[in-house]
Z-matrix of the N, CA and C atoms (Angstrom, degrees):
N
C 1 1.453
C 2 1.523 1 109.54
N 3 1.357 2 115.77 1 155.60
C 4 1.456 3 119.88 2 -177.37
C 5 1.524 4 111.10 3 -70.02
N 6 1.339 5 115.32 4 137.04
C 7 1.463 6 121.29 5 176.95
C 8 1.518 7 107.30 6 -133.59
N 9 1.333 8 117.83 7 108.27
C 10 1.447 9 120.70 8 -177.73
C 11 1.517 10 110.81 9 -134.14
N 12 1.339 11 114.40 10 163.13
C 13 1.461 12 119.15 11 -179.74
C 14 1.517 13 111.76 12 -88.81
N 15 1.338 14 116.98 13 -38.90
C 16 1.457 15 119.55 14 -178.06
C 17 1.506 16 109.23 15 -156.58
N 18 1.333 17 116.02 16 166.25
C 19 1.458 18 121.66 17 -176.38
C 20 1.516 19 109.23 18 -130.31
N 21 1.348 20 115.89 19 139.35
C 22 1.444 21 120.84 20 177.94
C 23 1.515 22 109.04 21 -136.59
N 24 1.294 23 118.54 22 130.46
C 25 1.443 24 121.65 23 173.55
C 26 1.523 25 108.61 24 -79.48
N 27 1.359 26 119.34 25 111.22
C 28 1.449 27 121.25 26 -172.35
C 29 1.506 28 113.20 27 -62.15
N 30 1.336 29 119.49 28 -32.71
C 31 1.451 30 120.81 29 -177.80
C 32 1.526 31 111.97 30 -69.67
N 33 1.329 32 117.25 31 -14.28
C 34 1.471 33 121.07 32 -178.20
C 35 1.521 34 112.30 33 -113.61
N 36 1.298 35 118.51 34 7.66
C 37 1.460 36 120.73 35 -175.22
C 38 1.513 37 109.54 36 -134.25
N 39 1.328 38 116.91 37 108.04
C 40 1.465 39 120.62 38 -176.98
C 41 1.516 40 111.91 39 -62.96
N 42 1.346 41 117.46 40 -29.70
C 43 1.465 42 120.85 41 -178.60
C 44 1.520 43 111.69 42 -64.88
N 45 1.333 44 116.37 43 -21.29
C 46 1.466 45 119.69 44 -178.70
C 47 1.519 46 111.56 45 -61.81
N 48 1.326 47 117.93 46 -28.11
C 49 1.467 48 120.69 47 -177.92
C 50 1.512 49 111.89 48 -57.20
N 51 1.336 50 116.88 49 -33.42
C 52 1.460 51 119.94 50 -178.67
C 53 1.515 52 112.20 51 -65.62
N 54 1.329 53 117.49 52 -29.35
C 55 1.467 54 120.17 53 -178.71
C 56 1.515 55 111.93 54 -74.27
N 57 1.332 56 117.24 55 -15.60
C 58 1.462 57 120.90 56 -178.85
C 59 1.520 58 112.13 57 -104.82
N 60 1.325 59 118.17 58 20.17
C 61 1.455 60 120.63 59 -176.08
C 62 1.517 61 112.57 60 -63.13
N 63 1.343 62 117.53 61 -27.45
C 64 1.456 63 120.39 62 179.41
C 65 1.526 64 112.25 63 -102.25
N 66 1.327 65 117.11 64 3.88
C 67 1.460 66 120.04 65 -176.68
C 68 1.521 67 110.61 66 -78.66
N 69 1.345 68 118.56 67 157.30
C 70 1.453 69 121.14 68 178.95
C 71 1.519 70 110.66 69 -65.36
N 72 1.330 71 117.31 70 153.45
C 73 1.454 72 121.65 71 -175.81
C 74 1.520 73 111.92 72 -98.39
N 75 1.335 74 118.38 73 6.98
C 76 1.451 75 121.91 74 -179.13
C 77 1.514 76 112.62 75 -67.90
N 78 1.335 77 114.46 76 166.59
C 79 1.448 78 120.73 77 -177.39
C 80 1.523 79 112.16 78 -60.17
N 81 1.319 80 117.23 79 -38.89
C 82 1.464 81 120.71 80 -178.96
C 83 1.517 82 110.96 81 -59.77
N 84 1.339 83 117.12 82 -46.76
C 85 1.464 84 120.90 83 179.55
C 86 1.524 85 111.33 84 -63.95
N 87 1.334 86 116.43 85 -38.31
C 88 1.461 87 120.07 86 179.75
C 89 1.527 88 110.51 87 -64.85
N 90 1.336 89 116.19 88 -41.87
C 91 1.461 90 120.10 89 179.90
C 92 1.525 91 110.57 90 -64.98
N 93 1.328 92 116.53 91 -43.05
C 94 1.464 93 119.91 92 177.97
C 95 1.521 94 110.31 93 -60.83
N 96 1.344 95 116.43 94 -42.42
C 97 1.454 96 120.36 95 179.20
C 98 1.515 97 113.14 96 -63.11
N 99 1.343 98 116.88 97 -37.28
C 100 1.460 99 120.94 98 -178.12
C 101 1.521 100 112.19 99 -79.18
N 102 1.327 101 116.52 100 -37.98
C 103 1.461 102 120.24 101 -175.51
C 104 1.527 103 113.26 102 -87.72
N 105 1.331 104 116.72 103 -21.92
C 106 1.453 105 120.15 104 -171.09
C 107 1.514 106 114.79 105 -93.99
N 108 1.311 107 114.13 106 -177.90
C 109 1.462 108 123.08 107 176.40
C 110 1.522 109 108.36 108 -120.67
N 111 1.321 110 116.45 109 142.73
C 112 1.462 111 121.36 110 -179.96
C 113 1.529 112 109.29 111 -96.03
N 114 1.320 113 116.00 112 122.30
C 115 1.457 114 121.77 113 -179.24
C 116 1.531 115 110.04 114 -114.02
N 117 1.314 116 116.22 115 144.65
C 118 1.465 117 122.11 116 177.06
C 119 1.530 118 108.64 117 -102.64
N 120 1.312 119 115.32 118 126.99
C 121 1.456 120 121.30 119 -179.69
C 122 1.523 121 109.86 120 -117.65
N 123 1.315 122 117.10 121 130.42
C 124 1.458 123 121.64 122 175.55
C 125 1.528 124 110.18 123 -68.71
N 126 1.302 125 115.32 124 161.69
C 127 1.465 126 120.45 125 176.04
C 128 1.533 127 110.08 126 -56.16
N 129 1.337 128 115.72 127 129.25
C 130 1.451 129 121.40 128 178.39
C 131 1.517 130 114.90 129 81.92
N 132 1.339 131 118.29 130 -0.89
C 133 1.465 132 120.51 131 -178.75
C 134 1.525 133 110.80 132 -72.18
N 135 1.313 134 115.83 133 144.49
C 136 1.457 135 121.51 134 177.85
C 137 1.521 136 110.36 135 -80.30
N 138 1.329 137 116.25 136 129.24
C 139 1.459 138 121.99 137 177.42
C 140 1.518 139 109.74 138 -92.02
N 141 1.316 140 116.46 139 -46.09
C 142 1.456 141 121.13 140 168.21
C 143 1.517 142 108.87 141 -151.07
N 144 1.331 143 116.11 142 159.19
C 145 1.457 144 121.79 143 -175.68
C 146 1.525 145 110.81 144 -107.08
N 147 1.320 146 114.86 145 155.21
C 148 1.456 147 120.50 146 173.33
C 149 1.536 148 109.01 147 -58.69
N 150 1.333 149 115.09 148 137.34
C 151 1.474 150 123.68 149 -179.61
C 152 1.529 151 113.41 150 74.47
N 153 1.332 152 118.01 151 0.55
C 154 1.455 153 120.40 152 174.80
C 155 1.526 154 109.11 153 -74.86
N 156 1.323 155 116.87 154 148.38
C 157 1.463 156 121.15 155 179.08
C 158 1.522 157 110.54 156 -57.53
N 159 1.338 158 116.01 157 132.54
C 160 1.465 159 121.66 158 -178.01
C 161 1.524 160 109.16 159 -86.63
N 162 1.317 161 115.99 160 76.26
C 163 1.462 162 121.76 161 -175.39
C 164 1.520 163 112.87 162 -89.92
N 165 1.330 164 117.82 163 -17.81
C 166 1.452 165 121.05 164 -174.08
C 167 1.526 166 111.18 165 -127.24
N 168 1.326 167 115.09 166 157.64
C 169 1.461 168 123.57 167 167.37
C 170 1.520 169 106.11 168 -115.98
N 171 1.319 170 116.50 169 144.25
C 172 1.467 171 121.78 170 -168.24
C 173 1.524 172 111.67 171 -123.79
N 174 1.331 173 115.56 172 153.43
C 175 1.460 174 121.55 173 172.58
C 176 1.527 175 108.97 174 -138.39
N 177 1.320 176 117.00 175 131.40
C 178 1.460 177 121.10 176 179.11
C 179 1.528 178 108.65 177 -76.44
N 180 1.321 179 116.56 178 121.62
C 181 1.465 180 121.67 179 175.61
C 182 1.526 181 110.82 180 -91.66
N 183 1.320 182 116.39 181 -40.03
C 184 1.471 183 121.19 182 176.04
C 185 1.521 184 107.94 183 -154.63
N 186 1.336 185 116.04 184 156.96
C 187 1.449 186 120.46 185 -178.32
C 188 1.516 187 111.49 186 88.57
N 189 1.322 188 116.84 187 -148.07
C 190 1.464 189 121.78 188 -177.76
C 191 1.525 190 109.20 189 -159.04
N 192 1.338 191 115.09 190 152.90
C 193 1.471 192 122.26 191 -175.85
C 194 1.522 193 108.25 192 -132.98
N 195 1.329 194 116.81 193 144.37
C 196 1.467 195 121.24 194 173.50
C 197 1.514 196 109.72 195 -116.65
N 198 1.326 197 115.36 196 145.93
C 199 1.451 198 123.29 197 175.09
C 200 1.512 199 107.34 198 -107.89
N 201 1.337 200 118.13 199 123.90
C 202 1.459 201 119.70 200 -172.70
C 203 1.516 202 112.25 201 -142.78
N 204 1.339 203 114.10 202 161.94
C 205 1.461 204 121.87 203 177.12
C 206 1.522 205 107.83 204 -137.07
N 207 1.322 206 116.84 205 133.77
C 208 1.456 207 122.28 206 176.78
C 209 1.520 208 108.64 207 -91.30
N 210 1.334 209 116.53 208 121.18
C 211 1.453 210 121.37 209 -177.73
C 212 1.531 211 110.73 210 -79.70
N 213 1.319 212 116.83 211 165.49
C 214 1.466 213 121.75 212 -174.96
C 215 1.525 214 112.54 213 -63.27
N 216 1.345 215 117.20 214 -25.41
C 217 1.463 216 120.03 215 -179.63
C 218 1.527 217 112.51 216 -91.40
N 219 1.332 218 116.68 217 7.78
C 220 1.457 219 120.59 218 176.95
C 221 1.514 220 114.87 219 95.14
N 222 1.324 221 116.83 220 -10.45
C 223 1.457 222 119.15 221 177.76
C 224 1.524 223 110.04 222 -75.16
N 225 1.342 224 114.60 223 156.03
C 226 1.457 225 120.43 224 -179.88
C 227 1.528 226 109.43 225 -114.61
N 228 1.321 227 116.87 226 135.08
C 229 1.462 228 121.32 227 173.30
C 230 1.520 229 108.40 228 -115.87
N 231 1.312 230 116.26 229 122.28
C 232 1.461 231 120.32 230 175.40
C 233 1.519 232 108.42 231 -91.49
N 234 1.315 233 115.66 232 127.89
C 235 1.453 234 120.24 233 -176.45
C 236 1.505 235 114.29 234 -94.39
N 237 1.338 236 117.40 235 -25.56
C 238 1.461 237 119.56 236 -177.56
C 239 1.519 238 110.03 237 -165.89
N 240 1.328 239 114.43 238 156.23
C 241 1.462 240 122.22 239 170.23
C 242 1.528 241 107.26 240 -117.47
N 243 1.332 242 116.13 241 141.77
C 244 1.459 243 120.85 242 178.17
C 245 1.526 244 109.19 243 -121.41
N 246 1.313 245 115.29 244 131.72
C 247 1.460 246 123.66 245 -177.00
C 248 1.526 247 109.29 246 -113.66
N 249 1.345 248 118.71 247 172.51
C 250 1.467 249 120.23 248 -178.48
C 251 1.529 250 112.64 249 -51.16
N 252 1.332 251 115.02 250 130.44
C 253 1.456 252 121.46 251 -177.95
C 254 1.504 253 113.98 252 96.75
N 255 1.332 254 118.52 253 -17.89
C 256 1.466 255 121.88 254 -178.43
C 257 1.529 256 110.59 255 -76.23
N 258 1.330 257 115.26 256 140.71
C 259 1.457 258 122.94 257 176.11
C 260 1.521 259 108.40 258 -104.72
N 261 1.328 260 117.67 259 136.32
C 262 1.456 261 120.78 260 -179.52
C 263 1.522 262 110.30 261 -143.88
N 264 1.344 263 114.74 262 174.03
C 265 1.457 264 120.00 263 -176.70
C 266 1.513 265 113.13 264 88.46
N 267 1.344 266 116.82 265 13.86
C 268 1.466 267 121.80 266 178.81
C 269 1.523 268 108.42 267 -82.27
N 270 1.306 269 116.64 268 93.92
C 271 1.463 270 122.07 269 -174.68
C 272 1.527 271 111.26 270 -102.50
N 273 1.339 272 116.24 271 144.45
C 274 1.462 273 121.12 272 174.15
C 275 1.520 274 110.91 273 -78.28
N 276 1.333 275 115.99 274 -28.67
C 277 1.465 276 121.15 275 -179.01
C 278 1.534 277 110.50 276 -101.82
N 279 1.314 278 115.12 277 -176.44
C 280 1.461 279 120.42 278 -177.53
C 281 1.526 280 112.75 279 -87.50
N 282 1.336 281 117.24 280 -6.73
C 283 1.462 282 121.11 281 178.54
C 284 1.522 283 109.66 282 -127.91
N 285 1.336 284 116.37 283 161.37
C 286 1.460 285 121.91 284 179.09
C 287 1.529 286 110.54 285 -80.31
N 288 1.315 287 116.97 286 134.46
C 289 1.469 288 121.35 287 178.72
C 290 1.522 289 112.09 288 -88.10
N 291 1.332 290 118.10 289 -17.11
C 292 1.461 291 124.08 290 175.98
C 293 1.521 292 107.90 291 -128.18
N 294 1.319 293 116.36 292 167.19
C 295 1.460 294 121.25 293 170.42
C 296 1.518 295 109.02 294 -100.59
N 297 1.315 296 116.84 295 159.06
C 298 1.467 297 121.71 296 179.49
C 299 1.521 298 109.04 297 -127.23
N 300 1.344 299 116.28 298 133.19
C 301 1.460 300 122.13 299 177.60
C 302 1.526 301 109.81 300 -132.33
N 303 1.313 302 115.67 301 151.19
C 304 1.462 303 120.08 302 175.00
C 305 1.528 304 108.83 303 -77.88
N 306 1.321 305 116.69 304 132.04
C 307 1.461 306 121.73 305 179.49
C 308 1.521 307 110.47 306 -76.42
N 309 1.317 308 115.29 307 -35.84
C 310 1.472 309 122.19 308 178.89
C 311 1.526 310 106.15 309 -141.56
N 312 1.327 311 117.78 310 178.44
C 313 1.461 312 119.59 311 175.57
C 314 1.528 313 108.16 312 -54.58
N 315 1.307 314 116.76 313 122.48
C 316 1.469 315 120.96 314 -171.32
C 317 1.522 316 111.09 315 -137.24
N 318 1.322 317 114.27 316 157.44
C 319 1.460 318 121.11 317 171.03
C 320 1.523 319 107.86 318 -118.70
N 321 1.315 320 115.34 319 128.58
C 322 1.466 321 121.54 320 -175.88
C 323 1.521 322 108.55 321 -128.18
N 324 1.323 323 116.19 322 132.03
C 325 1.457 324 121.50 323 175.24
C 326 1.524 325 108.04 324 -92.12
N 327 1.331 326 117.29 325 131.32
C 328 1.454 327 120.07 326 177.03
C 329 1.518 328 110.40 327 -126.30
N 330 1.324 329 114.30 328 140.54
C 331 1.463 330 120.87 329 -178.99
C 332 1.523 331 107.83 330 -133.03
N 333 1.320 332 116.37 331 145.53
C 334 1.459 333 120.87 332 178.60
C 335 1.528 334 110.24 333 -58.10
N 336 1.320 335 115.23 334 128.66
C 337 1.465 336 120.60 335 179.13
C 338 1.526 337 110.53 336 -57.80
N 339 1.327 338 117.47 337 -44.03
C 340 1.463 339 121.55 338 -178.05
C 341 1.517 340 111.52 339 -62.29
N 342 1.350 341 116.99 340 -38.05
C 343 1.459 342 120.61 341 -179.69
C 344 1.523 343 110.66 342 -68.77
N 345 1.335 344 116.86 343 -39.85
C 346 1.460 345 120.48 344 -179.18
C 347 1.523 346 110.97 345 -69.06
N 348 1.315 347 116.42 346 -40.11
C 349 1.468 348 120.43 347 177.87
C 350 1.525 349 109.92 348 -64.08
N 351 1.323 350 117.18 349 -41.75
C 352 1.464 351 120.65 350 178.74
C 353 1.524 352 110.97 351 -62.15
N 354 1.325 353 116.40 352 -39.25
C 355 1.461 354 120.79 353 177.99
C 356 1.522 355 110.51 354 -66.32
N 357 1.340 356 116.18 355 -38.57
C 358 1.470 357 120.15 356 179.46
C 359 1.520 358 111.51 357 -66.62
N 360 1.322 359 117.25 358 -32.64
C 361 1.467 360 120.95 359 177.34
C 362 1.527 361 110.33 360 -63.61
N 363 1.336 362 116.62 361 -34.85
C 364 1.461 363 121.02 362 -178.92
C 365 1.522 364 112.48 363 -82.25
N 366 1.341 365 117.31 364 -22.56
C 367 1.463 366 121.12 365 -172.73
C 368 1.525 367 109.76 366 -126.84
N 369 1.311 368 116.48 367 108.03
C 370 1.460 369 121.55 368 -176.44
C 371 1.514 370 113.64 369 -62.78
N 372 1.342 371 118.19 370 -36.93
C 373 1.462 372 120.85 371 -179.19
C 374 1.516 373 110.77 372 -67.69
N 375 1.327 374 116.41 373 -40.14
C 376 1.458 375 118.63 374 178.49
C 377 1.530 376 110.65 375 -68.24
N 378 1.322 377 116.68 376 -35.68
C 379 1.463 378 120.72 377 176.42
C 380 1.524 379 110.37 378 -62.42
N 381 1.336 380 116.18 379 -39.72
C 382 1.463 381 120.26 380 178.28
C 383 1.521 382 110.94 381 -63.74
N 384 1.333 383 117.20 382 -42.70
C 385 1.460 384 120.67 383 179.62
C 386 1.530 385 110.76 384 -66.03
N 387 1.327 386 116.97 385 -39.71
C 388 1.462 387 120.46 386 179.08
C 389 1.528 388 109.99 387 -64.72
N 390 1.313 389 116.94 388 -41.21
C 391 1.462 390 121.29 389 176.99
C 392 1.526 391 110.30 390 -63.85
N 393 1.345 392 116.37 391 -41.78
C 394 1.459 393 120.59 392 178.93
C 395 1.522 394 112.29 393 -60.50
N 396 1.325 395 116.68 394 -41.03
C 397 1.467 396 120.33 395 177.14
C 398 1.525 397 111.17 396 -63.64
N 399 1.326 398 116.06 397 -41.11
C 400 1.462 399 120.05 398 -179.57
C 401 1.521 400 110.99 399 -64.36
N 402 1.329 401 116.73 400 -44.52
C 403 1.465 402 121.05 401 178.32
C 404 1.528 403 110.30 402 -64.34
N 405 1.334 404 116.71 403 -38.88
C 406 1.461 405 120.37 404 178.38
C 407 1.512 406 112.06 405 -60.82
N 408 1.326 407 117.34 406 -39.48
C 409 1.465 408 121.23 407 177.54
C 410 1.526 409 110.64 408 -64.54
N 411 1.323 410 116.35 409 -39.29
C 412 1.459 411 120.21 410 178.68
C 413 1.523 412 110.91 411 -65.25
N 414 1.322 413 116.84 412 -43.14
C 415 1.460 414 120.55 413 179.46
C 416 1.531 415 111.13 414 -64.02
N 417 1.325 416 116.72 415 -39.23
C 418 1.462 417 119.58 416 178.95
C 419 1.520 418 110.83 417 -67.33
N 420 1.332 419 116.90 418 -37.46
C 421 1.469 420 120.21 419 177.30
C 422 1.519 421 110.66 420 -65.05
N 423 1.324 422 117.72 421 -38.31
C 424 1.463 423 121.23 422 178.04
C 425 1.524 424 110.91 423 -65.85
N 426 1.329 425 116.78 424 -41.37
C 427 1.460 426 120.91 425 178.04
C 428 1.520 427 111.25 426 -64.77
N 429 1.335 428 116.05 427 -38.97
C 430 1.457 429 120.75 428 178.44
C 431 1.527 430 110.80 429 -63.95
N 432 1.325 431 116.03 430 -39.41
C 433 1.460 432 120.76 431 177.67
C 434 1.531 433 110.68 432 -62.74
N 435 1.334 434 117.02 433 -41.38
C 436 1.458 435 121.10 434 178.10
C 437 1.524 436 111.09 435 -65.02
N 438 1.327 437 116.12 436 -40.71
C 439 1.465 438 120.95 437 178.25
C 440 1.525 439 110.77 438 -59.39
N 441 1.335 440 116.46 439 -46.46
C 442 1.464 441 120.24 440 -177.93
C 443 1.524 442 112.09 441 -68.22
N 444 1.317 443 116.81 442 -31.38
C 445 1.457 444 119.57 443 -173.50
C 446 1.517 445 115.30 444 -91.61
N 447 1.354 446 118.05 445 -22.06
C 448 1.458 447 119.22 446 -169.42
C 449 1.522 448 115.64 447 -127.59
N 450 1.314 449 118.91 448 -3.81
C 451 1.467 450 119.74 449 -175.58
C 452 1.520 451 111.31 450 -115.32
N 453 1.354 452 115.22 451 145.45
C 454 1.456 453 119.25 452 176.74
C 455 1.528 454 109.65 453 -81.05
N 456 1.328 455 116.68 454 179.71
C 457 1.469 456 120.88 455 -172.91
C 458 1.522 457 112.16 456 -60.06
N 459 1.333 458 117.29 457 -46.42
C 460 1.459 459 120.01 458 -178.71
C 461 1.528 460 111.10 459 -63.71
N 462 1.329 461 116.87 460 -40.97
C 463 1.458 462 120.95 461 178.98
C 464 1.521 463 111.24 462 -66.00
N 465 1.323 464 117.06 463 -36.59
C 466 1.462 465 120.12 464 178.42
C 467 1.523 466 111.01 465 -66.17
N 468 1.335 467 116.22 466 -44.09
C 469 1.466 468 120.10 467 178.81
C 470 1.527 469 110.37 468 -62.87
N 471 1.330 470 117.00 469 -44.19
C 472 1.466 471 121.04 470 179.25
C 473 1.525 472 110.65 471 -60.97
N 474 1.345 473 116.11 472 -44.91
C 475 1.465 474 120.50 473 179.57
C 476 1.525 475 110.61 474 -61.64
N 477 1.325 476 116.06 475 -41.65
C 478 1.460 477 120.42 476 -178.95
C 479 1.529 478 110.97 477 -64.31
N 480 1.325 479 117.28 478 -46.03
C 481 1.463 480 120.46 479 -179.33
C 482 1.523 481 111.50 480 -63.86
N 483 1.328 482 116.75 481 -40.89
C 484 1.455 483 120.12 482 178.59
C 485 1.527 484 110.92 483 -66.24
N 486 1.328 485 116.15 484 -38.63
C 487 1.467 486 119.80 485 177.77
C 488 1.525 487 110.68 486 -62.84
N 489 1.347 488 117.22 487 -47.75
C 490 1.457 489 120.51 488 -179.10
C 491 1.527 490 111.62 489 -62.79
N 492 1.338 491 116.52 490 -39.35
C 493 1.461 492 120.13 491 178.00
C 494 1.521 493 110.58 492 -63.79
N 495 1.328 494 116.11 493 -41.82
C 496 1.455 495 119.40 494 179.16
C 497 1.519 496 112.49 495 -64.37
N 498 1.307 497 116.43 496 -39.01
C 499 1.462 498 120.02 497 -178.88
C 500 1.524 499 112.03 498 -74.53
N 501 1.336 500 117.42 499 -20.70
C 502 1.455 501 121.35 500 175.81
C 503 1.524 502 111.67 501 -97.96
N 504 1.339 503 116.65 502 8.68
C 505 1.469 504 122.56 503 -179.86
C 506 1.521 505 111.63 504 54.18
N 507 1.336 506 116.02 505 44.85
C 508 1.456 507 120.95 506 179.41
C 509 1.519 508 109.36 507 -140.28
N 510 1.328 509 115.87 508 134.43
C 511 1.461 510 119.32 509 174.82
C 512 1.524 511 111.33 510 -113.34
N 513 1.339 512 116.32 511 5.89
C 514 1.457 513 119.76 512 -177.92
C 515 1.513 514 114.42 513 -106.45
N 516 1.323 515 116.05 514 -26.64
C 517 1.459 516 120.19 515 179.76
C 518 1.511 517 108.52 516 -163.41
N 519 1.322 518 115.94 517 170.14
C 520 1.457 519 120.23 518 -179.76
C 521 1.523 520 109.40 519 -146.61
N 522 1.338 521 115.44 520 140.31
C 523 1.457 522 122.46 521 174.27
C 524 1.527 523 107.71 522 -102.83
N 525 1.307 524 116.67 523 123.54
C 526 1.454 525 121.10 524 -177.42
C 527 1.528 526 110.21 525 -103.23
N 528 1.333 527 118.75 526 110.69
C 529 1.464 528 120.25 527 178.67
C 530 1.521 529 112.09 528 -74.40
N 531 1.335 530 116.68 529 -19.27
C 532 1.466 531 121.05 530 -175.85
C 533 1.525 532 111.53 531 -91.58
N 534 1.324 533 115.86 532 156.47
C 535 1.462 534 121.93 533 178.99
C 536 1.529 535 110.33 534 -79.22
N 537 1.327 536 115.97 535 169.65
C 538 1.463 537 119.15 536 176.23
C 539 1.522 538 111.60 537 -67.50
N 540 1.338 539 116.87 538 -29.17
C 541 1.464 540 118.73 539 174.72
C 542 1.518 541 110.73 540 -65.57
N 543 1.340 542 116.66 541 -39.90
C 544 1.460 543 120.03 542 175.77
C 545 1.529 544 110.70 543 -60.82
N 546 1.329 545 116.25 544 -44.63
C 547 1.465 546 120.48 545 179.75
C 548 1.525 547 109.86 546 -60.76
N 549 1.338 548 115.97 547 -43.94
C 550 1.467 549 120.64 548 179.81
C 551 1.519 550 110.82 549 -60.40
N 552 1.326 551 117.03 550 -43.99
C 553 1.460 552 120.63 551 -178.20
C 554 1.529 553 111.76 552 -71.40
N 555 1.314 554 117.61 553 -22.86
C 556 1.462 555 121.65 554 175.88
C 557 1.527 556 111.10 555 -78.80
N 558 1.330 557 116.12 556 -37.91
C 559 1.458 558 121.13 557 -175.05
C 560 1.527 559 113.39 558 -93.98
N 561 1.327 560 117.92 559 -0.92
C 562 1.453 561 120.11 560 -179.68
C 563 1.516 562 112.82 561 69.62
N 564 1.344 563 116.70 562 35.14
C 565 1.459 564 123.02 563 -179.56
C 566 1.527 565 109.39 564 -122.68
N 567 1.317 566 116.74 565 172.00
C 568 1.462 567 120.36 566 171.44
C 569 1.520 568 108.59 567 -87.84
N 570 1.327 569 116.03 568 157.94
C 571 1.459 570 119.19 569 178.64
C 572 1.527 571 110.75 570 -63.13
N 573 1.337 572 116.99 571 -31.69
C 574 1.471 573 120.55 572 178.38
C 575 1.523 574 110.38 573 -65.07
N 576 1.333 575 117.45 574 -39.94
C 577 1.460 576 120.90 575 179.26
C 578 1.519 577 110.84 576 -67.01
N 579 1.322 578 117.04 577 -41.06
C 580 1.461 579 120.31 578 177.82
C 581 1.523 580 110.43 579 -60.68
N 582 1.329 581 116.76 580 -48.94
C 583 1.470 582 120.99 581 -179.12
C 584 1.521 583 111.26 582 -62.97
N 585 1.327 584 116.37 583 -43.78
C 586 1.467 585 120.55 584 -179.21
C 587 1.536 586 111.18 585 -64.49
N 588 1.313 587 117.17 586 -40.08
C 589 1.466 588 120.62 587 -179.13
C 590 1.520 589 111.20 588 -68.48
N 591 1.330 590 117.21 589 -42.80
C 592 1.464 591 119.96 590 177.44
C 593 1.527 592 111.08 591 -62.67
N 594 1.327 593 116.62 592 -41.36
C 595 1.466 594 120.80 593 178.21
C 596 1.518 595 111.09 594 -62.55
N 597 1.338 596 116.94 595 -40.70
C 598 1.459 597 120.31 596 179.28
C 599 1.528 598 111.18 597 -66.28
N 600 1.319 599 117.07 598 -40.06
C 601 1.461 600 120.68 599 177.25
C 602 1.528 601 110.73 600 -63.13
N 603 1.327 602 116.39 601 -35.54
C 604 1.465 603 120.08 602 177.61
C 605 1.526 604 110.24 603 -69.88
N 606 1.318 605 117.43 604 -42.52
C 607 1.466 606 120.35 605 178.14
C 608 1.526 607 111.89 606 -62.30
N 609 1.332 608 115.97 607 -34.19
C 610 1.462 609 120.86 608 -179.79
C 611 1.524 610 112.22 609 -78.72
N 612 1.329 611 116.31 610 -4.49
C 613 1.461 612 120.15 611 178.42
C 614 1.514 613 114.52 612 81.54
N 615 1.329 614 117.21 613 8.20
C 616 1.463 615 120.48 614 -179.08
C 617 1.525 616 110.83 615 -74.47
N 618 1.324 617 116.29 616 -39.09
C 619 1.460 618 121.91 617 178.11
C 620 1.521 619 108.80 618 -133.49
N 621 1.317 620 115.63 619 167.33
C 622 1.469 621 121.41 620 167.27
C 623 1.518 622 107.41 621 -135.97
N 624 1.339 623 115.49 622 152.21
C 625 1.457 624 120.87 623 -176.57
C 626 1.524 625 109.62 624 -127.93
N 627 1.341 626 117.11 625 85.84
C 628 1.470 627 119.97 626 177.60
C 629 1.524 628 111.32 627 -56.02
N 630 1.313 629 116.46 628 -40.21
C 631 1.461 630 123.19 629 169.35
C 632 1.523 631 106.59 630 -134.92
N 633 1.323 632 116.93 631 162.90
C 634 1.464 633 120.16 632 -167.47
C 635 1.523 634 113.92 633 -60.08
N 636 1.326 635 117.87 634 -30.32
C 637 1.465 636 119.40 635 -175.81
C 638 1.524 637 112.79 636 -105.88
N 639 1.317 638 117.22 637 3.80
C 640 1.468 639 120.75 638 175.30
C 641 1.526 640 107.52 639 -112.22
N 642 1.318 641 116.19 640 115.44
C 643 1.460 642 121.07 641 -175.33
C 644 1.520 643 109.60 642 -117.86
N 645 1.314 644 115.78 643 123.99
C 646 1.460 645 122.83 644 179.10
C 647 1.520 646 108.67 645 -99.59
N 648 1.323 647 116.97 646 132.93
C 649 1.456 648 122.20 647 178.87
C 650 1.532 649 109.21 648 -88.55
N 651 1.308 650 116.26 649 102.86
C 652 1.461 651 120.04 650 176.01
C 653 1.526 652 111.82 651 -78.24
N 654 1.317 653 116.11 652 -28.88
C 655 1.466 654 121.59 653 -179.21
C 656 1.526 655 108.51 654 -141.57
N 657 1.345 656 115.40 655 80.10
C 658 1.458 657 120.36 656 -178.39
C 659 1.525 658 111.49 657 -63.27
N 660 1.339 659 116.33 658 -31.74
C 661 1.469 660 119.67 659 179.51
C 662 1.525 661 110.99 660 -63.77
N 663 1.334 662 116.53 661 -37.88
C 664 1.468 663 120.35 662 179.01
C 665 1.526 664 110.13 663 -66.64
N 666 1.339 665 116.83 664 -41.36
C 667 1.459 666 120.20 665 176.98
C 668 1.521 667 110.85 666 -61.50
N 669 1.327 668 115.42 667 -43.14
C 670 1.456 669 120.12 668 -179.28
C 671 1.526 670 111.01 669 -64.99
N 672 1.330 671 115.84 670 -36.06
C 673 1.468 672 119.89 671 178.20
C 674 1.528 673 110.38 672 -66.20
N 675 1.341 674 116.94 673 -42.29
C 676 1.470 675 120.17 674 177.45
C 677 1.520 676 109.82 675 -61.29
N 678 1.314 677 114.97 676 -35.39
C 679 1.454 678 121.21 677 -179.28
C 680 1.522 679 111.35 678 -82.49
N 681 1.324 680 117.53 679 -6.02
C 682 1.458 681 123.88 680 -179.90
C 683 1.523 682 111.09 681 60.92
N 684 1.361 683 114.84 682 31.64
C 685 1.450 684 119.68 683 177.46
C 686 1.520 685 114.16 684 70.09
N 687 1.326 686 115.87 685 16.89
C 688 1.469 687 120.63 686 -174.61
C 689 1.513 688 109.41 687 -121.34
N 690 1.319 689 117.84 688 134.77
C 691 1.458 690 121.57 689 -179.63
C 692 1.512 691 110.80 690 -112.00
N 693 1.343 692 115.30 691 142.31
C 694 1.466 693 119.74 692 179.08
C 695 1.512 694 110.35 693 -70.73
């Protein structure tokens, strides 16, 4: 169920524009911003639960969100991370197959799924963009499956760092809003393996870590080679 601190109608609040400074400028994002409501979620707050009715579509305005599933043996698998501008909650079924939580204090815009679909029926370009987002999510899920099934720990870490850099439009460094446990649960590794691999990459001079979540690429070509030129 939704857990938020406060609610703001973006179409009636000029200050809301600042929260979308990193959001995409396409028609779909604009429609979500105009039709939706901006909610503030504390760190670790649940945005929606697995098996909950998929009544809304969401867009990250600020902060970061993780999509996760708790397995029967108690382990957690993270399926995706969403950063400012990312749209999520695009389900094929009527319920959510994963749960979503805020990684840090975040602002998320949510719009009624039925209202957005109705708008897409009237507007072919918006329907195309909505379809493109859905296909993009499928392609990313397929890439993630390949990463988990075919890459070793170092290759997974390299792929993850390159992916995050690409999504932040940076090839020189990356800011990671998620913890190392989150990274481990996304890559199908233990937190010890994640920490050990990052430390080894730093010792090899490939990266440097001025602080634990800020990673500088000293040798992006080496990272890309480990990743075999392929991003998750």
